[in-house]
mmCIF file of the C-alpha atoms, coordinates in Angstrom:
data_MODEL
# 
_entry.id   MODEL 
# 
loop_
_atom_site.group_PDB 
_atom_site.id 
_atom_site.type_symbol 
_atom_site.label_atom_id 
_atom_site.label_alt_id 
_atom_site.label_comp_id 
_atom_site.label_asym_id 
_atom_site.label_entity_id 
_atom_site.label_seq_id 
_atom_site.pdbx_PDB_ins_code 
_atom_site.Cartn_x 
_atom_site.Cartn_y 
_atom_site.Cartn_z 
_atom_site.occupancy 
_atom_site.B_iso_or_equiv 
_atom_site.pdbx_formal_charge 
_atom_site.auth_seq_id 
_atom_site.auth_comp_id 
_atom_site.auth_asym_id 
_atom_site.auth_atom_id 
_atom_site.pdbx_PDB_model_num 
ATOM 1  C CA . MET A 1 1  ? -54.696 -82.661 -146.777 1.00 0.00 ? 1  MET A CA 1 
ATOM 2  C CA . ILE A 1 2  ? -53.710 -81.764 -150.353 1.00 0.00 ? 2  ILE A CA 1 
ATOM 3  C CA . ASN A 1 3  ? -53.061 -85.430 -151.182 1.00 0.00 ? 3  ASN A CA 1 
ATOM 4  C CA . THR A 1 4  ? -56.518 -86.404 -149.876 1.00 0.00 ? 4  THR A CA 1 
ATOM 5  C CA . LEU A 1 5  ? -58.157 -83.646 -151.919 1.00 0.00 ? 5  LEU A CA 1 
ATOM 6  C CA . PHE A 1 6  ? -56.267 -84.734 -155.045 1.00 0.00 ? 6  PHE A CA 1 
ATOM 7  C CA . ASN A 1 7  ? -57.261 -88.381 -154.518 1.00 0.00 ? 7  ASN A CA 1 
ATOM 8  C CA . ASN A 1 8  ? -60.895 -87.348 -154.037 1.00 0.00 ? 8  ASN A CA 1 
ATOM 9  C CA . ILE A 1 9  ? -60.865 -85.369 -157.303 1.00 0.00 ? 9  ILE A CA 1 
ATOM 10 C CA . LEU A 1 10 ? -59.348 -88.309 -159.181 1.00 0.00 ? 10 LEU A CA 1 
ATOM 11 C CA . ARG A 1 11 ? -61.858 -90.718 -157.677 1.00 0.00 ? 11 ARG A CA 1 
ATOM 12 C CA . GLU A 1 12 ? -64.866 -88.497 -158.386 1.00 0.00 ? 12 GLU A CA 1 
ATOM 13 C CA . TRP A 1 13 ? -64.055 -87.370 -161.955 1.00 0.00 ? 13 TRP A CA 1 
ATOM 14 C CA . PRO A 1 14 ? -66.885 -89.478 -163.470 1.00 0.00 ? 14 PRO A CA 1 
ATOM 15 C CA . THR A 1 15 ? -69.381 -87.655 -161.251 1.00 0.00 ? 15 THR A CA 1 
ATOM 16 C CA . TRP A 1 16 ? -68.014 -84.263 -162.300 1.00 0.00 ? 16 TRP A CA 1 
ATOM 17 C CA . VAL A 1 17 ? -68.254 -85.295 -165.964 1.00 0.00 ? 17 VAL A CA 1 
ATOM 18 C CA . ALA A 1 18 ? -71.830 -86.532 -165.458 1.00 0.00 ? 18 ALA A CA 1 
ATOM 19 C CA . ILE A 1 19 ? -72.806 -83.225 -163.826 1.00 0.00 ? 19 ILE A CA 1 
ATOM 20 C CA . PHE A 1 20 ? -71.306 -81.259 -166.702 1.00 0.00 ? 20 PHE A CA 1 
ATOM 21 C CA . ILE A 1 21 ? -72.929 -83.421 -169.375 1.00 0.00 ? 21 ILE A CA 1 
ATOM 22 C CA . VAL A 1 22 ? -76.420 -83.486 -167.884 1.00 0.00 ? 22 VAL A CA 1 
ATOM 23 C CA . TYR A 1 23 ? -76.627 -79.749 -167.326 1.00 0.00 ? 23 TYR A CA 1 
ATOM 24 C CA . THR A 1 24 ? -75.092 -78.945 -170.699 1.00 0.00 ? 24 THR A CA 1 
ATOM 25 C CA . LEU A 1 25 ? -77.661 -81.179 -172.384 1.00 0.00 ? 25 LEU A CA 1 
ATOM 26 C CA . TRP A 1 26 ? -80.480 -79.515 -170.402 1.00 0.00 ? 26 TRP A CA 1 
ATOM 27 C CA . TRP A 1 27 ? -79.315 -76.131 -171.614 1.00 0.00 ? 27 TRP A CA 1 
ATOM 28 C CA . VAL A 1 28 ? -78.847 -77.165 -175.251 1.00 0.00 ? 28 VAL A CA 1 
ATOM 29 C CA . ILE A 1 29 ? -82.200 -78.938 -175.596 1.00 0.00 ? 29 ILE A CA 1 
ATOM 30 C CA . LEU A 1 30 ? -84.203 -76.311 -173.717 1.00 0.00 ? 30 LEU A CA 1 
ATOM 31 C CA . ASP A 1 31 ? -82.547 -73.461 -175.578 1.00 0.00 ? 31 ASP A CA 1 
ATOM 32 C CA . HIS A 1 32 ? -83.073 -75.030 -179.023 1.00 0.00 ? 32 HIS A CA 1 
ATOM 33 C CA . TYR A 1 33 ? -86.194 -77.133 -178.547 1.00 0.00 ? 33 TYR A CA 1 
ATOM 34 C CA . GLU A 1 34 ? -87.846 -75.681 -181.675 1.00 0.00 ? 34 GLU A CA 1 
ATOM 35 C CA . ILE A 1 35 ? -85.164 -77.045 -183.989 1.00 0.00 ? 35 ILE A CA 1 
ATOM 36 C CA . VAL A 1 36 ? -84.202 -80.277 -182.193 1.00 0.00 ? 36 VAL A CA 1 
ATOM 37 C CA . PRO A 1 37 ? -86.141 -83.224 -183.586 1.00 0.00 ? 37 PRO A CA 1 
ATOM 38 C CA . PHE A 1 38 ? -87.743 -85.331 -180.855 1.00 0.00 ? 38 PHE A CA 1 
ATOM 39 C CA . ALA A 1 39 ? -86.780 -82.797 -178.187 1.00 0.00 ? 39 ALA A CA 1 
ATOM 40 C CA . SER A 1 40 ? -89.343 -84.238 -175.772 1.00 0.00 ? 40 SER A CA 1 
ATOM 41 C CA . VAL A 1 41 ? -87.759 -87.700 -176.039 1.00 0.00 ? 41 VAL A CA 1 
ATOM 42 C CA . PHE A 1 42 ? -84.328 -86.220 -175.365 1.00 0.00 ? 42 PHE A CA 1 
ATOM 43 C CA . LEU A 1 43 ? -85.709 -84.324 -172.385 1.00 0.00 ? 43 LEU A CA 1 
ATOM 44 C CA . ILE A 1 44 ? -87.098 -87.550 -170.912 1.00 0.00 ? 44 ILE A CA 1 
ATOM 45 C CA . LEU A 1 45 ? -83.685 -89.202 -171.254 1.00 0.00 ? 45 LEU A CA 1 
ATOM 46 C CA . ILE A 1 46 ? -81.948 -86.171 -169.772 1.00 0.00 ? 46 ILE A CA 1 
ATOM 47 C CA . LEU A 1 47 ? -84.440 -86.129 -166.895 1.00 0.00 ? 47 LEU A CA 1 
ATOM 48 C CA . THR A 1 48 ? -83.531 -89.735 -166.105 1.00 0.00 ? 48 THR A CA 1 
ATOM 49 C CA . PHE A 1 49 ? -79.822 -88.868 -166.163 1.00 0.00 ? 49 PHE A CA 1 
ATOM 50 C CA . HIS A 1 50 ? -80.590 -85.781 -164.052 1.00 0.00 ? 50 HIS A CA 1 
ATOM 51 C CA . GLY A 1 51 ? -82.186 -88.038 -161.417 1.00 0.00 ? 51 GLY A CA 1 
ATOM 52 C CA . SER A 1 52 ? -78.976 -90.066 -161.251 1.00 0.00 ? 52 SER A CA 1 
ATOM 53 C CA . VAL A 1 53 ? -76.893 -86.921 -160.800 1.00 0.00 ? 53 VAL A CA 1 
ATOM 54 C CA . GLN A 1 54 ? -79.237 -85.675 -158.059 1.00 0.00 ? 54 GLN A CA 1 
ATOM 55 C CA . HIS A 1 55 ? -78.923 -89.051 -156.325 1.00 0.00 ? 55 HIS A CA 1 
ATOM 56 C CA . GLU A 1 56 ? -75.133 -88.756 -156.349 1.00 0.00 ? 56 GLU A CA 1 
ATOM 57 C CA . LEU A 1 57 ? -75.262 -85.200 -155.008 1.00 0.00 ? 57 LEU A CA 1 
ATOM 58 C CA . ILE A 1 58 ? -77.626 -86.182 -152.196 1.00 0.00 ? 58 ILE A CA 1 
ATOM 59 C CA . HIS A 1 59 ? -75.424 -89.103 -151.132 1.00 0.00 ? 59 HIS A CA 1 
ATOM 60 C CA . GLY A 1 60 ? -72.127 -87.252 -150.798 1.00 0.00 ? 60 GLY A CA 1 
ATOM 61 C CA . HIS A 1 61 ? -70.648 -87.152 -154.265 1.00 0.00 ? 61 HIS A CA 1 
ATOM 62 C CA . PRO A 1 62 ? -68.638 -85.446 -155.798 1.00 0.00 ? 62 PRO A CA 1 
ATOM 63 C CA . THR A 1 63 ? -67.549 -83.701 -152.589 1.00 0.00 ? 63 THR A CA 1 
ATOM 64 C CA . ASN A 1 64 ? -67.570 -84.980 -149.037 1.00 0.00 ? 64 ASN A CA 1 
ATOM 65 C CA . ASN A 1 65 ? -69.138 -81.699 -147.898 1.00 0.00 ? 65 ASN A CA 1 
ATOM 66 C CA . GLN A 1 66 ? -72.925 -81.996 -148.079 1.00 0.00 ? 66 GLN A CA 1 
ATOM 67 C CA . LYS A 1 67 ? -73.396 -78.216 -147.915 1.00 0.00 ? 67 LYS A CA 1 
ATOM 68 C CA . ILE A 1 68 ? -71.427 -77.802 -151.146 1.00 0.00 ? 68 ILE A CA 1 
ATOM 69 C CA . ASN A 1 69 ? -73.418 -80.605 -152.784 1.00 0.00 ? 69 ASN A CA 1 
ATOM 70 C CA . ASP A 1 70 ? -76.667 -78.928 -151.662 1.00 0.00 ? 70 ASP A CA 1 
ATOM 71 C CA . LEU A 1 71 ? -75.494 -75.674 -153.245 1.00 0.00 ? 71 LEU A CA 1 
ATOM 72 C CA . PHE A 1 72 ? -74.992 -77.526 -156.530 1.00 0.00 ? 72 PHE A CA 1 
ATOM 73 C CA . ILE A 1 73 ? -78.535 -78.865 -156.329 1.00 0.00 ? 73 ILE A CA 1 
ATOM 74 C CA . LYS A 1 74 ? -80.115 -75.519 -155.477 1.00 0.00 ? 74 LYS A CA 1 
ATOM 75 C CA . PHE A 1 75 ? -78.042 -73.401 -157.865 1.00 0.00 ? 75 PHE A CA 1 
ATOM 76 C CA . ILE A 1 76 ? -78.355 -75.625 -160.894 1.00 0.00 ? 76 ILE A CA 1 
ATOM 77 C CA . ASN A 1 77 ? -82.028 -76.532 -160.422 1.00 0.00 ? 77 ASN A CA 1 
ATOM 78 C CA . THR A 1 78 ? -82.918 -72.859 -159.990 1.00 0.00 ? 78 THR A CA 1 
ATOM 79 C CA . HIS A 1 79 ? -81.221 -72.031 -163.278 1.00 0.00 ? 79 HIS A CA 1 
ATOM 80 C CA . ILE A 1 80 ? -83.014 -74.861 -165.081 1.00 0.00 ? 80 ILE A CA 1 
ATOM 81 C CA . LEU A 1 81 ? -86.347 -73.555 -163.808 1.00 0.00 ? 81 LEU A CA 1 
ATOM 82 C CA . LEU A 1 82 ? -85.479 -70.037 -164.945 1.00 0.00 ? 82 LEU A CA 1 
ATOM 83 C CA . ILE A 1 83 ? -84.696 -71.322 -168.432 1.00 0.00 ? 83 ILE A CA 1 
ATOM 84 C CA . ILE A 1 84 ? -88.062 -73.141 -168.570 1.00 0.00 ? 84 ILE A CA 1 
ATOM 85 C CA . ILE A 1 85 ? -90.200 -70.401 -166.994 1.00 0.00 ? 85 ILE A CA 1 
ATOM 86 C CA . MET A 1 86 ? -88.573 -67.244 -168.354 1.00 0.00 ? 86 MET A CA 1 
ATOM 87 C CA . PRO A 1 87 ? -86.953 -67.942 -171.723 1.00 0.00 ? 87 PRO A CA 1 
ATOM 88 C CA . ILE A 1 88 ? -84.933 -65.091 -173.141 1.00 0.00 ? 88 ILE A CA 1 
# 
């Protein structure tokens, strides 16, 4: 069981990195859009990358448990919407 979990983590590390990068970029650009030149262009590129991450989450990556993947989708997308709708 532990060996299978470890192998799954090693196999899925690119997906974990992609998730971290895309949501970090969302946060940085949306939080500093006034000072980032061409922020709208960056947001379009990030949106494309975000679609790829969502595709991976829907199709069983990075975990084999779809409920956990669905929680990632709901939790992270809700926070992105809150950043857009209710900026601090």
